[in-house]
C-alpha positions in Angstrom: -6.9 8.5 -31.4 -4.7 8.4 -28.5 -4.9 10.6 -25.5 -2.0 12.5 -23.8 -3.2 11.9 -20.3 0.2 10.9 -19.1 2.2 13.6 -20.7 -0.3 16.2 -19.3 -0.4 14.8 -15.8 3.5 14.8 -15.7 3.6 18.7 -16.9 1.2 19.4 -14.1 3.2 17.7 -11.7 6.4 19.8 -12.8 4.2 22.9 -12.6 3.2 21.9 -8.9 6.9 21.0 -7.8 7.9 24.5 -9.5 5.3 26.4 -7.4 6.3 24.4 -4.2 10.0 25.5 -4.9 9.1 28.9 -4.7 8.1 28.5 -1.0 10.6 26.1 -0.1 13.8 25.8 -2.3 14.3 22.1 -1.3 11.8 21.2 -3.9 14.2 22.3 -6.8 16.1 19.0 -5.8 12.8 17.4 -6.8 12.7 19.2 -10.1 16.2 18.1 -10.9 15.3 14.3 -10.2 12.1 14.2 -12.0 13.0 13.4 -15.6 14.9 10.7 -14.3 12.1 9.2 -12.3 9.6 9.6 -15.0 11.7 8.2 -17.8 12.8 5.2 -15.5 9.2 4.1 -15.1 8.6 3.9 -19.0 11.8 1.9 -19.6 11.1 -1.3 -21.0 14.5 -2.5 -19.8 13.4 -1.6 -16.3 9.7 -2.9 -16.5 8.6 -5.3 -19.2 5.1 -4.5 -19.3 5.6 -0.8 -19.3 4.9 -0.2 -22.9 1.7 -2.3 -22.9 0.5 -0.1 -19.7 1.4 3.1 -21.5 -0.7 2.0 -24.4 -3.8 0.9 -22.5 -3.9 4.4 -20.6 -3.3 6.2 -23.9 -6.2 4.4 -25.8 -8.8 4.9 -23.1 -11.7 7.1 -24.9 -12.2 10.6 -23.9 -15.7 11.0 -22.2 -17.3 14.0 -20.7 -17.8 13.7 -16.9 -21.1 14.7 -15.6 -19.5 14.9 -12.1 -16.6 13.4 -10.2 -16.8 12.7 -6.5 -13.6 12.3 -4.8 -14.9 12.3 -1.3 -17.3 9.3 -1.6 -16.5 5.6 -0.7 -16.5 4.6 -4.3 -14.5 7.0 -6.2 -16.8 8.0 -8.9 -16.7 9.6 -12.2 -20.2 10.1 -13.3 -20.6 10.1 -17.1 -22.7 8.6 -19.8 -20.9 6.0 -21.6 -21.9 4.6 -25.0 -22.0 1.0 -25.5 -18.7 1.0 -27.4 -17.0 3.4 -25.0 -18.0 1.0 -22.2 -16.7 -1.9 -23.8 -13.4 -0.4 -24.8 -12.8 1.2 -21.4 -13.6 -2.0 -19.7 -11.3 -4.1 -21.9 -8.3 -1.5 -21.2 -9.1 -1.5 -17.5 -8.9 -5.2 -17.3 -5.3 -5.1 -18.9 -4.3 -3.0 -15.9 -5.3 -5.9 -13.6 -4.6 -6.8 -10.7 -6.7 -3.8 -9.2 -5.8 -4.1 -5.5 -6.8 -0.6 -3.7 -10.0 1.0 -4.4 -13.0 0.9 -5.1 -13.6 3.0 -8.3 -16.6 3.7 -10.7 -16.2 4.8 -14.2 -19.4 5.9 -16.0 -23.1 5.9 -14.7 -24.2 8.1 -11.9 -23.2 8.8 -8.3 -24.7 6.1 -6.2 -25.5 4.0 -9.2 -22.9 1.4 -10.3 -25.2 -0.7 -12.5 -24.6 1.4 -15.6 -21.0 2.2 -14.9 -18.0 0.0 -14.7 -17.3 -0.7 -10.8 -13.8 -1.7 -10.2 -14.2 -3.8 -7.3 -10.6 -4.1 -6.0 -9.2 -6.6 -3.6 -8.9 -4.3 -0.8 -12.0 -2.1 0.5 -9.4 0.9 1.0 -12.4 3.0 1.9 -13.1 0.8 4.9 -9.6 2.1 6.0 -10.1 5.5 4.9 -13.3 5.6 7.2 -11.1 4.4 10.1 -8.5 7.1 9.5 -10.3 10.3 8.3 -12.1 11.1 11.5 -8.8 11.6 13.5 -7.0 13.8 10.7 -8.5 17.1 11.5 -8.8 19.6 8.5 -6.8 19.0 5.4 -7.9 21.9 3.5 -4.7 23.7 2.4 -2.4 21.3 3.4 0.6 19.8 1.5 0.2 15.8 1.7 2.7 13.1 0.7 1.1 9.6 0.4 4.0 6.9 0.8 3.3 3.6 -0.8 -0.1 5.1 -2.1 -0.6 2.1 -4.4 -3.2 3.0 -7.3 -3.9 6.2 -5.5 -7.1 5.7 -4.0 -6.4 7.2 -0.5 -4.4 10.3 -2.2 -7.7 10.7 -4.4 -9.5 10.8 -1.0 -7.2 13.2 0.6 -7.9 15.6 -2.2 -11.3 15.1 -2.1 -11.0 16.2 1.8 -9.7 19.5 0.6 -5.8 19.1 0.5 -3.9 21.8 -1.4 -1.4 19.3 -2.9 -1.1 15.6 -2.7 1.9 13.9 -3.8 1.6 9.9 -4.0 4.9 7.9 -4.3 5.1 4.2 -5.1 7.8 2.4 -7.2 5.2 0.0 -9.2 4.8 0.6 -12.8 1.6 -1.3 -12.6 0.1 1.2 -9.8 1.5 4.4 -11.5 -0.5 3.5 -14.9 -3.4 2.3 -12.9 -3.3 6.0 -11.4 -3.1 7.4 -14.9 -6.2 5.7 -15.9 -8.1 7.1 -13.1 -6.6 10.6 -13.8 -7.6 10.2 -17.6 -11.4 10.1 -16.3 -10.9 12.6 -13.4 -9.6 15.2 -16.0 -9.2 18.4 -14.3 -12.0 18.1 -11.8 -9.2 18.2 -8.7 -7.9 21.1 -10.2 -4.5 19.0 -10.6 -3.9 18.8 -7.2 -3.2 15.4 -7.0 0.1 13.7 -8.3 2.0 10.5 -8.6 5.9 10.1 -8.7 6.9 6.4 -9.2 9.5 6.0 -6.8 10.1 4.7 -3.1 10.6 7.0 -0.2 14.4 6.5 -0.2 14.8 7.9 -3.7 13.5 11.1 -2.4 15.9 13.9 -1.4 16.4 13.8 2.2 15.1 16.3 4.7 13.0 18.1 2.1 10.4 19.3 4.7 7.8 20.0 2.2 5.0 18.4 3.7 2.4 19.2 6.5 1.1 15.5 6.8 2.9 12.4 5.5 1.1 9.1 5.3 2.6 5.8 5.5 -0.1 3.1 5.5 1.1 -0.5 4.8 4.6 -0.2 4.3 6.6 -0.1 7.7 6.3 -4.0 7.9 8.1 -4.1 4.5 11.1 -2.3 5.8 14.3 -4.1 6.9 15.0 -0.9 8.7 11.9 0.5 10.3 13.8 3.2 12.1 15.5 4.4 8.9 12.0 4.5 7.3 10.7 6.7 10.1 13.6 9.1 9.8 13.1 9.2 6.2 9.3 9.9 6.9 10.4 12.6 9.3 12.5 14.2 7.0 9.7 15.2 4.6 7.6 16.8 7.3 7.7 20.4 8.2 8.4 21.2 11.9 5.0 20.6 13.5 3.8 18.4 10.8 2.0 15.2 11.4 2.8 11.4 10.5 0.0 9.0 9.8 1.6 5.4 10.3 -0.5 2.5 9.7 1.2 -1.0 9.9 0.7 -4.5 11.1 0.9 -5.0 14.9 0.6 -7.8 17.5 -0.6 -8.0 20.9 1.8 -7.4 23.7 3.8 -4.9 25.9 6.6 -2.4 24.8 9.2 -5.3 24.5 6.9 -7.2 21.9 7.8 -7.7 18.2 7.4 -10.4 16.1 10.0 -11.3 13.5 8.6 -13.9 11.2 11.2 -16.6 10.4 10.2 -17.0 6.6 6.9 -16.0 5.5 4.2 -14.1 7.1 0.5 -14.8 5.7 2.4 -16.0 2.6 4.4 -12.5 2.4 8.0 -12.9 2.1 9.0 -9.4 2.7 7.4 -8.9 6.2 10.3 -8.2 8.8 9.0 -6.6 12.0 5.5 -6.5 13.8 5.5 -4.6 16.8 2.9 -4.2 19.7 1.2 -0.9 19.8 3.2 -0.1 22.9 6.5 -0.9 21.1 5.7 1.0 18.0 5.0 4.1 20.1 8.4 3.6 21.7 9.9 3.4 18.2 8.2 6.6 17.0 9.5 8.4 20.3 12.7 7.1 19.9 12.8 8.6 16.3 12.1 12.1 17.6 8.4 12.1 17.2 5.9 13.4 20.2 2.5 13.5 21.0 2.0 9.9 19.7 -1.3 8.5 19.9 -3.1 5.2 18.6 -6.2 6.1 17.1 -7.3 2.7 15.5 -6.8 -0.9 16.0 -8.4 -3.2 13.2 -8.2 -7.1 12.5 -8.2 -7.5 9.0 -11.2 -9.4 7.7 -11.7 -11.5 4.5 -14.6 -9.2 3.6 -11.9 -6.3 3.5 -9.4 -7.9 1.6 -10.7 -10.6 -0.9 -10.6 -12.1 -4.5 -12.7 -10.4 -6.8 -13.4 -9.9 -10.7 -10.5 -7.4 -10.5 -8.1 -9.4 -8.7 -8.2 -13.0 -9.4 -5.2 -14.2 -7.4 -5.1 -15.6 -3.9 -6.0 -13.2 -0.9 -6.4 -13.2 2.6 -8.6 -16.1 2.8 -5.8 -18.3 1.3 -3.2 -17.0 3.8 -5.3 -17.9 6.8 -5.1 -21.1 8.6 -8.3 -22.9 7.3 -9.3 -24.4 10.6 -8.4 -21.3 12.8 -8.8 -17.9 11.4 -7.2 -16.3 13.9 -3.8 -17.5 12.7 -1.8 -17.3 9.3 -1.0 -20.2 7.4 2.1 -20.2 9.1 0.6 -20.2 12.4 1.3 -16.5 13.3 -1.6 -14.2 14.6 -3.8 -13.3 11.7 -3.3 -9.6 10.3 -4.1 -6.9 12.7 -3.5 -3.2 11.7 -2.9 0.0 14.0 -3.1 3.4 13.0 -1.0 5.9 15.0 -0.5 9.6 14.7 2.5 11.5 15.6 4.1 15.2 15.3 7.5 16.1 14.4 
């Protein structure tokens, strides 16, 4: 028997946007575009694997969750899975590989991943959240936009921290269906505060001014026009709202920016790596104020690595095998900074 998880989640998204529109009319433009956005992600002509991903989500078994913990490092849906449910769930979730952002646990009990299914993702996204969360203040009652949210791990954590509404956007068909797989097991435990729209930032109506906080983590260095990205982020914030920006940086002064000639850590879509001081200047030039850097961390091969759930090359393969402080191309190894600024 197939479930209606995706249909139900999309209906709840519509109702959330309708509620937002009653407070802020700019959300009506989102409602106008929503059918096109949701139909496009399911179109085989756009995404060859879309029907298979949909089928994997629709075939997930319905289980009664004992508890859903969105505020733990391993996002856990505690439940007693029968042997057949466990085998079916494991097989279907593996059809949605590679899983890059997490971790998640389906089944078993809180703090016990032996009897459940542990989705050990490529990234320890919980480590990033531990670095960022102490600097966020109180999320309770806030409307949040998570740009480039991947499978939705950080979005779920934002809901777990008390956000009133979280909208995750990312154009990946795979990530969208990974989110829906987790949504299937979360059910209504978050009161449907967490939503996913499968589009890039530039597809959103400009100057919506709907959100108290906008997150852009791991996106800026992929943009050919970083200032355009910053302006698009700013346009989604209410006056006085906060931007949380996390991106790759290098050491240097206010004039230091690395533009990789070809690839960076084997990625061919990395364009600009500024210093923290340069990035601060970019934000101020884009019209943000009270800019502060709250964290700088070198990415380790413990934080990003190959796992059973992501079996392709990972960070260890992208670093110089004789000098881990450099990428395979000879650039400084990945270092990420988180800056917070006000509109």
